[in-house]
C-alpha positions, 0 to 999 in steps of 0.5 A: 273357797269352802271352809275345811273342817277336820276331825282329828283323833288320836286312839290307843293301839286296837281301838276299835273303828266303832268307838272312834266313829261313835266319838267323832259323831258325838263330837259332830253333835256337840258342835252342831254340825249340820249334814252338809258341814258333816259330809265335808268333814276329813278324819285326820290322824298321826301318820304313826296310826297309819296301820292301826286297823281301827282308823281306816275302820272309822273312815269307813264307817263315817264315810269320810276321807282319811288324812295322815299328818306327819309328826313335824305338822303336829309339832308346828301347831302345838302352841294353838292346842287347848289341851295338853297331857304330859302323859301323851307327850312322853309317849309320842313326843307331843302334848296333844294329838286329836287337836294338833291332827285336826288343826294340821290338816285344817290348813294354816290360820285353822282353829278349834271348833271343838277341844279333845274330847275322849273315851277311854281309848279314843280322842277327837277334836275338830277344827275349821279352816280360816278359809271363806264359807260357800 
């Protein structure tokens, strides 16, 4: 089974797809993902962002599939996140959005490959599944 790499994202309302895409590309660079690994990434965002135009635009710009993660899946991985925000927890009920989305989308046993990185309006984290690399 191939490993799954998920790029979890969070963003403020109205954040542009270009800002999110730039942040995701920077995360790929920092994690030194090669082109083959980049093509296998899935973009993951909280279900509450399903109507956010910037999220869909980022997926299009990056040519990546987009997966939405529900609140229960985000909550289920909070014990595995590295970066916590009291402000975010007060606003949305979980202390980490990007890291949690990445971990949840990468599946059970996944681990953070790159903890949260941010711009003023967006966050991104990378997680990798436990699967066997091809």
